[in-house]
All heavy atoms as an XYZ file, in Angstrom:
561
protein
N       0.843     -1.181      0.000
C       0.000      0.000      0.000
C       0.884      1.238      0.000
O       1.787      1.381      0.807
C      -0.882     -0.023      1.246
C      -1.887      1.092      1.287
S      -3.168      0.715      2.483
C      -2.957      2.036      3.592
N       0.593      2.120     -0.904
C       1.398      3.325     -1.040
C       0.937      4.375     -0.031
O      -0.246      4.636      0.126
C       1.243      3.872     -2.463
C       2.098      5.070     -2.739
C       1.898      5.586     -4.151
O       1.580      4.774     -5.048
O       2.027      6.793     -4.336
N       1.876      4.978      0.660
C       1.550      6.021      1.616
C       1.930      7.364      1.028
O       2.972      7.516      0.406
C       2.291      5.812      2.930
C       1.843      4.597      3.695
C       2.551      4.518      5.050
O       3.493      5.248      5.311
N       2.085      3.617      5.875
N       1.048      8.332      1.259
C       1.360      9.679      0.799
C       2.250     10.354      1.827
O       2.079     10.170      3.020
C       0.077     10.497      0.638
C      -0.831     10.018     -0.450
C      -2.034     10.915     -0.543
C      -2.973     10.426     -1.605
N      -4.174     11.262     -1.694
N       3.167     11.120      1.337
C       4.023     11.858      2.231
C       3.402     13.242      2.418
O       3.148     13.957      1.454
C       5.427     11.958      1.667
C       6.436     12.328      2.698
C       7.845     12.104      2.187
O       8.050     11.886      1.007
N       8.795     12.169      3.082
N       3.122     13.574      3.650
C       2.498     14.852      3.949
C       3.547     15.877      4.330
O       4.511     15.571      5.026
C       1.506     14.704      5.106
C       0.297     13.807      4.884
C      -0.490     13.661      6.168
C      -0.582     14.384      3.798
N       3.293     17.096      3.898
C       4.182     18.163      4.333
C       3.801     18.544      5.758
O       2.728     18.198      6.255
C       4.028     19.379      3.421
O       2.760     19.978      3.620
N       4.675     19.235      6.423
C       4.423     19.664      7.790
C       3.169     20.544      7.849
O       2.349     20.421      8.757
C       5.643     20.411      8.322
C       5.737     20.624      9.803
C       5.582     19.312     10.559
C       7.047     21.278     10.177
N       2.999     21.376      6.868
C       1.826     22.261      6.806
C       0.541     21.441      6.679
O      -0.441     21.694      7.381
C       1.952     23.223      5.622
C       0.807     24.203      5.530
C       0.969     25.157      4.348
O       2.117     25.470      3.960
O      -0.083     25.579      3.825
N       0.539     20.447      5.812
C      -0.637     19.589      5.645
C      -0.919     18.779      6.898
O      -2.076     18.570      7.265
C      -0.465     18.663      4.447
C      -0.613     19.394      3.127
O      -1.192     20.472      3.071
N      -0.081     18.813      2.069
N       0.150     18.329      7.551
C      -0.034     17.583      8.786
C      -0.676     18.468      9.848
O      -1.581     18.037     10.578
C       1.298     17.031      9.286
C       1.831     15.894      8.420
S       3.510     15.395      8.837
C       3.277     14.655     10.420
N      -0.241     19.707      9.937
C      -0.823     20.644     10.902
C      -2.304     20.892     10.599
O      -3.126     20.946     11.517
C      -0.058     21.964     10.926
C       1.256     21.860     11.665
O       1.410     21.023     12.546
N       2.207     22.705     11.314
N      -2.634     21.019      9.321
C      -4.036     21.207      8.935
C      -4.879     19.993      9.334
O      -6.000     20.135      9.820
C      -4.150     21.451      7.434
C      -3.673     22.817      6.989
C      -3.802     22.984      5.488
C      -3.230     24.305      5.031
N      -3.289     24.459      3.577
N      -4.322     18.803      9.127
C      -5.027     17.576      9.494
C      -5.220     17.496     11.012
O      -6.278     17.102     11.495
C      -4.267     16.344      8.999
C      -4.269     16.171      7.497
C      -5.654     15.891      6.948
O      -6.424     15.169      7.599
O      -5.957     16.400      5.859
N      -4.209     17.881     11.759
C      -4.307     17.862     13.226
C      -5.364     18.844     13.699
O      -6.173     18.519     14.579
C      -2.929     18.152     13.864
C      -1.999     16.969     13.629
C      -3.074     18.457     15.349
C      -0.550     17.239     13.995
N      -5.396     20.023     13.120
C      -6.407     21.021     13.495
C      -7.800     20.493     13.172
O      -8.725     20.616     13.995
C      -6.138     22.369     12.783
C      -7.310     23.321     12.938
C      -4.862     22.998     13.322
N      -7.963     19.882     12.020
C      -9.268     19.325     11.644
C      -9.682     18.225     12.619
O     -10.845     18.156     13.037
C      -9.215     18.789     10.211
N      -8.741     17.375     12.996
C      -9.038     16.310     13.960
C      -9.418     16.889     15.317
O     -10.328     16.393     15.975
C      -7.842     15.378     14.106
C      -7.609     14.409     12.946
C      -6.281     13.692     13.139
C      -8.748     13.413     12.858
N      -8.739     17.930     15.746
C      -9.063     18.567     17.024
C     -10.489     19.118     17.004
O     -11.214     19.008     17.994
C      -8.073     19.682     17.343
C      -6.731     19.179     17.819
C      -5.809     20.340     18.160
C      -4.472     19.863     18.668
N      -3.570     20.976     19.009
N     -10.893     19.693     15.888
C     -12.264     20.207     15.766
C     -13.274     19.066     15.849
O     -14.304     19.189     16.517
C     -12.448     20.985     14.462
C     -11.786     22.329     14.455
N     -12.108     23.331     15.329
C     -10.811     22.821     13.669
C     -11.366     24.392     15.093
N     -10.556     24.108     14.086
N     -13.002     17.976     15.186
C     -13.903     16.820     15.213
C     -13.985     16.235     16.621
O     -15.063     15.870     17.095
C     -13.458     15.752     14.212
C     -13.674     16.139     12.770
C     -15.124     16.475     12.443
O     -16.025     15.714     12.846
O     -15.356     17.500     11.801
N     -12.856     16.164     17.296
C     -12.843     15.642     18.668
C     -13.653     16.558     19.582
O     -14.398     16.082     20.442
C     -11.388     15.471     19.173
C     -10.730     14.309     18.432
C     -11.347     15.255     20.676
C      -9.234     14.202     18.645
N     -13.537     17.851     19.398
C     -14.302     18.802     20.215
C     -15.805     18.619     19.991
O     -16.594     18.668     20.947
C     -13.882     20.233     19.889
N     -16.203     18.383     18.742
C     -17.626     18.151     18.447
C     -18.120     16.875     19.131
O     -19.202     16.854     19.718
C     -17.851     18.028     16.939
C     -17.729     19.315     16.173
C     -17.962     19.042     14.698
C     -17.597     20.208     13.828
N     -17.743     19.885     12.395
N     -17.320     15.820     19.035
C     -17.701     14.547     19.643
C     -17.783     14.697     21.162
O     -18.708     14.195     21.796
C     -16.697     13.439     19.244
C     -16.844     13.128     17.752
C     -16.897     12.189     20.080
C     -15.742     12.266     17.180
N     -16.843     15.416     21.739
C     -16.843     15.636     23.188
C     -18.106     16.382     23.607
O     -18.742     16.021     24.605
C     -15.606     16.428     23.605
C     -15.516     16.677     25.087
C     -14.288     17.489     25.448
C     -14.288     17.786     26.941
N     -13.300     18.751     27.320
N     -18.490     17.409     22.854
C     -19.701     18.174     23.180
C     -20.939     17.288     23.092
O     -21.818     17.357     23.963
C     -19.830     19.377     22.245
N     -21.005     16.444     22.069
C     -22.156     15.541     21.931
C     -22.181     14.544     23.085
O     -23.244     14.245     23.634
C     -22.114     14.812     20.587
C     -22.395     15.712     19.408
S     -22.547     14.885     17.803
C     -21.249     13.706     17.784
N     -21.030     14.041     23.475
C     -20.938     13.089     24.578
C     -21.397     13.745     25.877
O     -22.136     13.154     26.660
C     -19.507     12.574     24.690
C     -19.313     11.515     25.734
C     -19.893     10.271     25.582
C     -18.547     11.771     26.863
C     -19.722      9.276     26.540
C     -18.371     10.788     27.829
C     -18.962      9.547     27.668
N     -20.976     14.987     26.104
C     -21.386     15.708     27.306
C     -22.891     15.934     27.321
O     -23.532     15.801     28.368
C     -20.629     17.029     27.416
C     -19.159     16.836     27.773
C     -18.337     18.106     27.677
O     -18.832     19.121     27.139
O     -17.180     18.079     28.136
N     -23.474     16.254     26.171
C     -24.920     16.413     26.075
C     -25.632     15.095     26.374
O     -26.646     15.078     27.075
C     -25.318     16.912     24.685
C     -24.931     18.349     24.405
C     -25.207     18.756     22.964
O     -25.905     18.013     22.240
O     -24.712     19.825     22.561
N     -25.098     13.999     25.846
C     -25.691     12.679     26.099
C     -25.634     12.330     27.585
O     -26.601     11.799     28.143
C     -24.984     11.596     25.287
C     -25.282     11.671     23.802
O     -26.220     12.393     23.416
O     -24.571     10.999     23.036
N     -24.517     12.628     28.232
C     -24.386     12.350     29.657
C     -25.375     13.187     30.478
O     -25.976     12.684     31.424
C     -22.959     12.614     30.132
C     -21.924     11.575     29.750
C     -20.528     12.019     30.204
C     -22.252     10.224     30.347
N     -25.541     14.451     30.108
C     -26.488     15.308     30.806
C     -27.920     14.796     30.615
O     -28.708     14.763     31.556
C     -26.365     16.758     30.313
C     -27.353     17.718     30.933
C     -27.221     17.885     32.446
O     -26.186     17.479     33.018
O     -28.174     18.406     33.061
N     -28.247     14.371     29.413
C     -29.573     13.812     29.151
C     -29.792     12.561     29.993
O     -30.852     12.384     30.599
C     -29.734     13.490     27.660
C     -31.037     12.846     27.331
C     -32.195     13.601     27.236
C     -31.124     11.471     27.142
C     -33.415     13.008     26.944
C     -32.331     10.863     26.849
C     -33.480     11.641     26.746
N     -28.788     11.699     30.059
C     -28.894     10.470     30.853
C     -29.070     10.797     32.334
O     -29.885     10.183     33.026
C     -27.657      9.595     30.640
N     -28.332     11.794     32.831
C     -28.446     12.191     34.227
C     -29.845     12.705     34.536
O     -30.467     12.299     35.523
C     -27.408     13.273     34.552
C     -27.386     13.691     36.036
C     -26.547     14.946     36.267
N     -27.080     16.124     35.622
C     -28.141     16.820     36.073
N     -28.787     16.433     37.136
N     -28.548     17.900     35.422
N     -30.364     13.574     33.677
C     -31.693     14.134     33.907
C     -32.781     13.069     33.777
O     -33.767     13.087     34.509
C     -31.935     15.292     32.936
C     -31.014     16.482     33.240
C     -31.199     17.625     32.291
N     -32.533     18.180     32.465
C     -33.108     18.993     31.596
N     -32.467     19.328     30.493
N     -34.308     19.459     31.817
N     -32.593     12.137     32.855
C     -33.554     11.042     32.699
C     -33.565     10.169     33.947
O     -34.633      9.801     34.448
C     -33.214     10.201     31.457
O     -33.241     11.051     30.301
C     -34.193      9.063     31.273
N     -32.383      9.859     34.473
C     -32.287      9.055     35.694
C     -32.973      9.774     36.855
O     -33.712      9.152     37.629
C     -30.818      8.773     36.028
C     -30.614      7.926     37.257
C     -31.147      6.512     37.129
O     -31.251      6.010     36.003
O     -31.471      5.914     38.170
N     -32.757     11.075     36.976
C     -33.422     11.843     38.037
C     -34.942     11.792     37.882
O     -35.668     11.660     38.876
C     -32.957     13.296     38.017
C     -31.566     13.514     38.543
C     -31.139     14.970     38.458
O     -31.909     15.822     37.950
O     -30.009     15.269     38.899
N     -35.420     11.902     36.653
C     -36.860     11.867     36.407
C     -37.437     10.503     36.777
O     -38.512     10.426     37.389
C     -37.160     12.202     34.942
N     -36.731      9.428     36.413
C     -37.215      8.083     36.761
C     -37.246      7.893     38.269
O     -38.195      7.315     38.830
C     -36.365      6.998     36.114
C     -36.799      6.683     34.716
C     -36.085      6.885     33.573
C     -38.050      6.122     34.302
N     -36.814      6.502     32.481
C     -38.029      6.019     32.902
C     -39.186      5.710     34.981
C     -39.087      5.519     32.169
C     -40.248      5.205     34.246
C     -40.188      5.114     32.859
N     -36.213      8.380     38.954
C     -36.184      8.268     40.413
C     -37.348      9.039     41.032
O     -38.002      8.552     41.959
C     -34.849      8.774     40.955
C     -33.693      7.837     40.674
C     -32.339      8.406     41.073
O     -32.290      9.528     41.621
O     -31.331      7.725     40.821
N     -37.609     10.227     40.525
C     -38.726     11.032     41.002
C     -40.051     10.319     40.730
O     -40.949     10.291     41.586
C     -38.695     12.403     40.320
O     -39.739     13.210     40.771
N     -40.165      9.739     39.549
C     -41.371      8.993     39.189
C     -41.560      7.803     40.125
O     -42.669      7.553     40.619
C     -41.277      8.520     37.736
C     -42.441      7.695     37.299
N     -42.451      6.334     37.426
C     -43.634      8.046     36.763
C     -43.607      5.870     36.977
N     -44.338      6.892     36.569
N     -40.483      7.074     40.377
C     -40.555      5.898     41.248
C     -40.959      6.266     42.676
O     -41.567      5.463     43.374
C     -39.230      5.147     41.261
C     -38.943      4.447     39.939
O     -39.889      4.302     39.118
O     -37.782      4.052     39.715
N     -40.623      7.480     43.098
C     -41.004      7.945     44.439
C     -42.447      8.461     44.474
O     -42.930      8.857     45.521
C     -40.068      9.072     44.883
C     -38.650      8.631     45.149
C     -37.782      9.825     45.506
C     -36.328      9.431     45.664
N     -35.471     10.606     45.890
N     -43.110      8.490     43.310
C     -44.491      8.953     43.246
C     -44.617     10.463     43.213
O     -45.666     11.008     43.561
N     -43.596     11.131     42.789
C     -43.595     12.600     42.783
C     -44.199     13.208     41.520
O     -44.236     14.420     41.378
C     -42.165     13.111     42.979
C     -41.581     12.715     44.312
C     -40.121     13.088     44.480
O     -39.451     13.455     43.500
O     -39.652     12.994     45.620
N     -44.681     12.376     40.605
C     -45.288     12.879     39.385
C     -46.801     12.940     39.547
O     -47.375     12.194     40.326
C     -44.957     11.966     38.202
C     -43.643     12.271     37.552
C     -42.468     12.275     38.285
C     -43.576     12.560     36.206
C     -41.257     12.553     37.687
C     -42.359     12.831     35.595
C     -41.203     12.829     36.332
N     -47.440     13.813     38.805
C     -48.888     13.915     38.808
C     -49.410     13.341     37.505
O     -48.866     13.614     36.437
C     -49.324     15.393     38.915
O     -48.712     15.951     40.073
C     -50.813     15.523     39.017
N     -50.461     12.542     37.601
C     -51.066     11.959     36.405
C     -52.350     12.705     36.072
O     -53.112     13.082     36.962
C     -51.398     10.481     36.637
O     -50.220      9.745     36.823
N     -52.573     12.913     34.789
C     -53.772     13.579     34.300
C     -54.366     12.758     33.167
O     -53.637     12.090     32.433
C     -53.452     14.976     33.741
C     -52.926     15.954     34.752
C     -51.592     16.359     34.728
C     -53.759     16.517     35.711
C     -51.100     17.274     35.647
C     -53.278     17.433     36.636
C     -51.949     17.811     36.592
O     -51.469     18.717     37.503
N     -55.671     12.880     33.007
C     -56.297     12.326     31.812
C     -55.891     13.205     30.636
O     -55.334     14.297     30.829
C     -57.821     12.312     31.959
O     -58.309     13.647     31.926
N     -56.191     12.749     29.439
C     -55.848     13.537     28.251
C     -56.490     14.909     28.320
O     -55.840     15.932     28.086
C     -56.295     12.801     26.986
C     -55.978     13.567     25.699
C     -56.477     12.835     24.488
C     -57.834     13.401     24.148
N     -58.412     12.932     22.915
N     -57.770     14.961     28.665
C     -58.487     16.237     28.715
C     -57.925     17.152     29.801
O     -57.766     18.359     29.588
C     -59.981     15.996     28.929
C     -60.635     15.326     27.718
O     -60.138     15.529     26.590
O     -61.631     14.620     27.909
N     -57.618     16.574     30.977
C     -57.033     17.374     32.051
C     -55.673     17.926     31.640
O     -55.357     19.088     31.906
C     -56.869     16.526     33.316
C     -58.160     16.163     34.013
C     -57.931     15.161     35.136
O     -57.096     14.239     34.978
O     -58.599     15.315     36.165
N     -54.906     17.094     30.978
C     -53.578     17.523     30.531
C     -53.690     18.675     29.541
O     -52.977     19.674     29.654
C     -52.819     16.349     29.908
C     -51.509     16.752     29.302
C     -50.415     17.036     30.105
C     -51.364     16.861     27.922
C     -49.208     17.419     29.560
C     -50.162     17.243     27.364
C     -49.074     17.521     28.187
N     -54.580     18.541     28.570
C     -54.738     19.602     27.572
C     -55.229     20.892     28.216
O     -54.811     21.988     27.833
C     -55.679     19.144     26.457
C     -55.125     18.025     25.564
C     -56.197     17.554     24.587
C     -53.866     18.464     24.836
N     -56.102     20.773     29.215
C     -56.574     21.952     29.934
C     -55.407     22.635     30.654
O     -55.253     23.858     30.586
C     -57.660     21.554     30.936
C     -58.242     22.713     31.687
C     -59.316     22.247     32.661
C     -59.816     23.423     33.503
N     -60.750     22.983     34.529
N     -54.580     21.845     31.356
C     -53.408     22.391     32.048
C     -52.436     23.038     31.071
O     -51.855     24.081     31.338
C     -52.684     21.287     32.832
C     -53.426     20.775     34.007
C     -53.252     21.682     35.181
C     -53.926     21.085     36.414
N     -53.910     22.020     37.521
N     -52.283     22.413     29.925
C     -51.382     22.920     28.895
C     -51.827     24.294     28.408
O     -51.014     25.197     28.204
C     -51.308     21.920     27.733
C     -50.212     22.099     26.708
C     -48.833     22.010     27.364
C     -50.323     21.064     25.629
N     -53.121     24.482     28.246
C     -53.662     25.777     27.791
C     -53.442     26.863     28.842
O     -53.316     28.024     28.516
C     -55.135     25.641     27.451
C     -55.379     24.896     26.165
C     -56.862     24.793     25.869
C     -57.091     23.973     24.609
N     -58.508     23.819     24.313
N     -53.415     26.442     30.129
C     -53.213     27.413     31.212
C     -51.801     27.979     31.220
O     -51.566     29.043     31.771
C     -53.507     26.753     32.565
C     -54.973     26.413     32.764
C     -55.226     25.617     34.025
O     -54.263     25.384     34.831
O     -56.382     25.205     34.237
N     -50.849     27.257     30.651
C     -49.466     27.733     30.616
C     -49.393     28.847     29.654
O     -48.840     29.658     29.353
C     -48.509     26.631     30.235
C     -48.291     25.624     31.321
C     -48.848     25.597     32.564
C     -47.444     24.481     31.251
N     -48.406     24.515     33.254
C     -47.537     23.805     32.481
C     -46.640     23.946     30.265
C     -46.846     22.633     32.746
C     -45.949     22.798     30.538
C     -46.060     22.145     31.768
């Protein structure tokens, strides 16, 4: 397999591009972790009975009040 020889300038450009991609992935991972944390908190709250249940009509009425 033939390998291309990169100039130092091209290598730097590739490194910068990789750093940007890693930063994007890190941000998405952090968002996923925050979503998981909040979901876990909601399930724990639900399991403790801290949620209120409404019928469809009651829910829509409450929604209009907001």
